[in-house]
C-alpha positions as CSV (number, residue, x, y, z in Angstrom):
1,M,29.4,57.7,169.7
2,V,26.5,59.9,168.7
3,A,26.6,63.1,166.6
4,V,24.1,65.8,167.2
5,V,23.8,69.3,165.7
6,G,22.0,72.3,167.1
7,N,20.6,75.6,165.9
8,D,24.0,77.2,166.8
9,H,25.5,75.3,163.8
10,R,27.7,73.3,166.2
11,I,28.1,69.6,165.7
12,R,28.7,67.8,169.0
13,L,30.2,64.3,169.2
14,R,29.0,62.7,172.3
15,D,29.7,59.5,174.2
16,A,26.7,57.2,173.7
17,K,26.8,56.0,177.3
18,N,27.2,59.1,179.4
19,V,26.4,61.8,176.6
20,A,29.6,63.7,177.5
21,V,30.8,65.9,174.6
22,L,34.0,64.4,173.1
23,R,34.5,66.9,170.3
24,H,32.7,69.6,168.5
25,W,32.9,71.5,165.2
26,D,31.5,74.9,164.3
27,C,29.7,74.8,160.9
28,A,28.2,78.3,160.5
29,P,27.9,78.8,156.7
30,S,30.2,81.4,155.1
31,N,27.4,82.7,153.0
32,P,24.0,82.4,154.9
33,S,21.8,83.6,151.9
34,G,18.7,81.5,151.3
35,P,16.2,80.2,153.9
36,D,17.6,76.7,154.2
37,N,21.4,77.3,154.0
38,N,21.8,77.1,157.8
39,Y,19.8,73.9,158.2
40,P,21.9,70.7,158.6
41,G,19.7,68.1,156.8
42,S,21.8,65.0,157.1
43,L,24.5,63.5,159.3
44,E,26.3,60.2,158.5
45,F,29.1,58.2,160.0
46,S,31.2,56.0,157.7
47,P,30.8,52.3,158.6
48,D,34.4,52.1,159.9
49,G,33.7,55.1,162.2
50,R,36.5,57.1,160.8
51,Y,34.5,59.9,159.2
52,L,31.5,62.0,159.9
53,A,29.7,63.8,157.0
54,V,27.3,66.6,157.4
55,A,25.1,68.1,154.6
56,F,23.2,71.4,154.7
57,G,19.7,71.8,153.2
58,K,16.4,70.0,153.8
59,L,13.8,68.2,151.9
60,T,10.6,70.3,151.4
61,L,7.5,70.3,149.2
62,R,8.3,73.7,147.7
63,P,7.3,73.7,144.0
64,E,10.9,74.6,142.8
65,P,14.3,73.8,144.3
66,I,15.7,76.8,146.2
67,Q,19.1,77.9,145.0
68,G,21.7,79.2,147.5
69,N,25.1,78.2,148.8
70,Y,24.8,74.8,150.6
71,A,27.8,73.2,152.4
72,L,28.9,69.5,152.4
73,K,31.5,68.8,155.1
74,V,33.4,65.7,156.1
75,F,35.4,65.5,159.3
76,D,38.0,63.0,160.5
77,V,36.5,61.8,163.8
78,D,39.9,61.0,165.5
79,S,41.8,64.1,164.5
80,G,38.9,66.5,164.1
81,E,40.4,67.6,160.7
82,L,38.0,68.9,158.0
83,V,38.8,66.6,155.1
84,L,36.1,67.7,152.6
85,D,34.5,71.1,152.3
86,R,32.4,71.8,149.2
87,Y,29.4,73.8,148.2
88,S,26.4,73.4,145.9
89,E,23.9,75.8,144.6
90,S,21.1,73.4,145.6
91,R,20.3,71.6,148.9
92,W,22.2,68.5,149.9
93,I,19.4,66.0,150.6
94,S,21.1,62.8,151.6
95,L,24.4,61.2,152.4
96,D,25.4,57.5,152.3
97,F,28.8,55.7,152.6
98,S,29.4,52.4,150.9
99,S,29.7,49.4,153.3
100,D,33.5,49.4,152.9
101,S,33.7,53.1,153.6
102,R,35.5,53.7,150.3
103,L,32.8,55.8,148.7
104,L,30.5,58.6,149.7
105,A,27.3,59.3,147.8
106,A,26.0,62.8,148.3
107,S,22.7,63.8,146.7
108,A,22.2,67.5,145.8
109,E,18.6,68.4,144.8
110,I,19.4,69.8,141.3
111,D,23.1,69.1,140.9
112,G,22.7,65.3,140.9
113,V,24.5,62.6,143.0
114,S,28.2,63.1,143.5
115,I,30.3,59.9,144.2
116,V,33.4,60.8,146.2
117,S,36.4,58.6,147.0
118,T,37.3,58.7,150.7
119,H,40.9,57.8,149.7
120,D,41.7,61.3,148.4
121,W,38.2,63.0,148.4
122,S,38.2,63.3,144.7
123,D,35.1,62.8,142.5
124,V,34.7,59.3,141.1
125,T,31.7,60.4,139.0
126,R,28.6,62.5,139.1
127,L,25.2,61.1,138.2
128,E,23.1,63.7,136.5
129,G,19.9,63.9,134.5
130,S,16.4,65.3,135.0
131,G,15.8,66.0,138.7
132,P,15.2,66.9,141.4
133,Y,17.2,64.2,143.3
134,Y,16.4,63.1,146.8
135,T,17.8,60.0,148.5
136,A,20.6,57.9,147.3
137,R,21.5,54.6,149.1
138,F,24.1,51.9,148.5
139,S,22.9,48.3,148.6
140,P,24.4,46.2,151.4
141,D,26.8,44.5,148.9
142,D,27.7,47.9,147.3
143,Q,26.8,46.5,143.9
144,W,24.0,49.0,143.5
145,L,23.2,52.6,144.2
146,V,19.4,53.2,144.4
147,I,18.4,56.8,143.8
148,A,15.0,58.4,144.4
149,K,14.3,61.2,142.0
150,S,11.5,62.9,140.1
151,A,11.1,64.9,136.9
152,R,11.3,68.6,137.7
153,E,8.1,69.4,136.0
154,K,6.2,66.6,137.9
155,M,7.3,67.0,141.5
156,L,4.5,64.8,142.9
157,L,3.5,62.5,140.0
158,G,6.8,61.7,138.3
159,S,8.9,60.1,141.0
160,E,11.0,57.0,140.4
161,L,13.7,54.8,141.9
162,V,16.7,54.3,139.7
163,F,19.0,51.3,140.1
164,T,22.6,52.2,139.2
165,D,25.2,49.5,138.7
166,T,28.3,50.7,140.7
167,S,30.7,48.7,138.5
168,S,29.9,51.0,135.5
169,W,27.7,53.8,137.0
170,T,25.0,53.1,134.5
171,T,21.3,52.7,135.0
172,A,20.2,49.0,134.9
173,R,16.6,49.3,135.9
174,H,14.1,51.5,137.6
175,I,10.8,51.6,139.5
176,S,8.7,54.3,137.9
177,G,5.2,55.8,138.3
178,L,5.5,56.6,142.1
179,R,2.8,59.1,142.8
180,H,4.4,60.7,145.8
181,L,7.8,62.1,146.6
182,P,10.2,59.5,148.1
183,T,11.9,60.5,151.3
184,D,14.2,57.6,152.3
185,I,15.4,54.2,151.2
186,E,16.3,51.1,153.3
187,F,17.3,47.5,152.6
188,S,16.4,44.4,154.5
189,G,17.4,41.0,153.2
190,D,15.9,40.6,149.7
191,L,13.7,43.6,150.2
192,L,13.9,47.3,149.3
193,L,11.8,49.7,151.4
194,C,11.0,53.3,150.5
195,S,9.1,55.9,152.6
196,S,7.2,58.8,150.9
197,M,5.3,61.9,151.5
198,D,1.9,60.1,151.4
199,H,2.6,58.6,154.9
200,R,3.3,55.1,153.5
201,I,6.2,52.8,153.3
202,R,6.4,50.6,150.2
203,I,8.2,47.3,150.1
204,W,9.6,45.7,146.9
205,D,11.4,42.5,146.1
206,F,14.9,43.9,145.2
207,D,15.7,41.6,142.3
208,S,12.4,41.7,140.4
209,C,11.3,45.3,141.5
210,R,7.8,43.8,142.3
211,E,5.8,45.5,145.0
212,M,5.3,43.1,147.9
213,A,3.5,45.2,150.6
214,V,2.5,48.7,151.7
215,L,2.7,49.9,155.3
216,R,0.1,52.5,155.7
217,D,-0.2,55.3,158.2
218,A,3.6,55.6,158.7
219,G,3.1,59.0,160.2
220,K,3.2,62.6,158.9
221,E,6.2,63.7,157.0
222,T,8.1,60.5,157.4
223,R,11.7,61.6,156.4
224,S,13.8,58.7,157.6
225,I,13.5,54.9,157.9
226,A,15.9,52.3,159.3
227,M,16.1,48.7,160.1
228,T,17.7,47.7,163.4
229,P,21.0,45.7,163.0
230,D,19.2,42.4,163.9
231,G,16.6,43.0,161.2
232,R,13.7,42.7,163.7
233,T,12.4,46.2,163.8
234,L,11.7,48.9,161.2
235,I,11.8,52.4,162.5
236,A,10.1,55.4,160.7
237,A,10.8,58.9,161.9
238,G,9.0,62.1,160.9
239,R,6.9,64.3,163.2
240,G,6.7,61.2,165.4
241,I,8.4,57.7,165.5
242,R,6.7,54.5,164.6
243,L,8.0,50.9,164.8
244,W,7.1,47.7,163.0
245,R,8.4,44.3,164.2
246,S,8.9,41.4,161.8
247,S,7.5,38.0,162.7
248,P,9.1,35.5,162.7
249,R,12.2,37.6,163.5
250,I,14.7,35.9,161.3
251,W,14.2,37.3,157.8
252,S,17.3,39.5,157.6
253,D,19.5,36.4,157.7
254,G,18.7,34.2,154.7
255,E,20.3,31.0,156.0
256,R,18.7,31.3,159.3
257,A,15.3,31.9,157.7
258,V,15.6,28.8,155.5
259,Q,16.6,26.7,158.5
260,F,13.7,28.2,160.7
261,V,11.0,27.5,158.1
262,N,12.3,24.1,157.1
263,E,12.4,22.9,160.7
264,R,8.9,24.1,161.4
265,L,7.5,22.6,158.3
266,N,9.1,19.3,159.3
267,A,7.6,19.6,162.8
268,T,4.0,20.3,162.0
269,Q,1.3,18.9,159.8
270,N,-1.3,21.5,160.9
271,P,-2.6,23.1,157.6
272,A,-3.1,26.5,159.2
273,A,0.4,26.6,160.7
274,R,2.0,25.6,157.4
275,R,0.0,28.2,155.4
276,S,1.1,30.9,157.9
277,L,4.7,30.0,157.5
278,L,4.5,29.9,153.7
279,R,2.7,33.3,153.6
280,A,5.5,34.8,155.6
281,A,8.2,33.2,153.4
282,L,6.5,34.4,150.2
283,F,7.8,37.9,151.0
284,Y,11.4,36.6,150.6
285,P,11.9,35.0,147.1
286,R,15.5,33.8,147.8
287,V,14.3,32.0,150.9
288,M,11.5,30.4,149.0
289,R,13.9,29.3,146.2
290,R,16.1,27.6,148.8
291,L,13.2,26.0,150.5
292,A,11.9,24.7,147.1
293,A,15.3,23.1,146.5
294,L,15.4,21.5,149.9
295,R,11.8,20.2,149.8
296,P,11.2,19.0,146.2
297,R,8.2,16.7,147.3
298,D,6.5,19.3,149.5
299,W,3.8,20.0,146.9
300,E,2.1,22.8,148.8
301,L,5.4,24.7,149.1
302,Q,6.2,24.0,145.4
303,L,2.9,25.3,144.3
304,A,3.3,28.4,146.4
305,F,6.7,28.9,144.9
306,A,5.3,28.5,141.4
307,E,2.7,31.2,142.1
308,L,5.4,33.5,143.4
309,L,7.5,33.0,140.3
310,D,4.5,33.8,138.1
311,Y,3.8,37.0,140.2
312,L,7.5,38.1,139.9
313,G,7.4,37.8,136.1
314,H,8.9,34.3,135.5
315,P,5.9,32.4,134.0
316,E,8.1,29.8,132.2
317,E,9.9,28.7,135.4
318,A,6.5,28.8,137.2
319,N,5.1,26.4,134.7
320,L,8.0,24.1,135.0
321,V,7.7,23.9,138.8
322,A,3.9,23.4,138.6
323,G,4.5,20.7,136.0
324,R,6.9,18.8,138.2
325,V,4.4,18.9,141.0
326,R,1.7,17.5,138.7
327,D,3.9,14.8,137.3
328,Q,5.0,13.7,140.8
329,A,1.4,13.6,142.0
330,L,0.4,11.5,139.0
331,D,3.3,9.1,139.5
332,S,2.4,8.6,143.2
333,G,-1.3,8.1,142.3
334,E,-2.4,11.0,144.5
335,C,-3.7,13.0,141.6
336,Q,-6.3,11.7,139.1
337,H,-7.6,13.3,135.9
């Protein structure tokens, strides 16, 4: 099924194959004051397909959040029943369900992030602080909620990503100093991806919060990013749509990635081919760690792993790995001092 919403404030649920309308809901706001109150900014299905959430409001670059009367609605897809109907004085910017469909994270620009239980639609907690708030996304294992926000007095220069532990709903770490307003968050394997208003998509190692790469020229006003289910393609949507393909196409599956790289390292002695494989694997620290355990006497891989550890802020472990390589080389007589 596909959900679409038009300027008539009607949400239409369509069959994905023949686009026939299966059901529709009228969502005209009861109090249409404010320029953005009528604008549905986000639609989200729960992973189990049971619920459809719609939020009103949109992300803009206005210097101050606009106050009005913005609706957040959740519908039961099978029965059509409206199961949640609430309003906020600030725009709802993003919606995300946990992977088990038990929680809904709804981010309101100045009211914080509401965590709602889908069991009885009551509030579990509300995450508040200095804002505005933008996107909030659950990690694939639901252990983290990553929130993009900025200080109200520094709309463009004070943005950060906040990592909230969902077992206690407390902040565990953050990525600060982002110079441009974040617009969306996505996960892929060990990586965290974030689009922003500077037309770039930044990629971090999730565990260490170290920046790994920047995709430039992502398109004007990139508001949404998503990985395809097979992890092969990153899609960025704004005023246009752009796609990036991963190569080799295996990185979203850690076990498959380890097997892929290990087999090819065994099959080739070509230095250029080996370096190319290792350069690709360096973007995935967990894959490199598994490879290092599998190939303790592959000195080139071990040294690359040591450099990665040092870059990610683990100098002591990096020195241990490099020391083992040096000792093994001396024992074998292949290294002389």
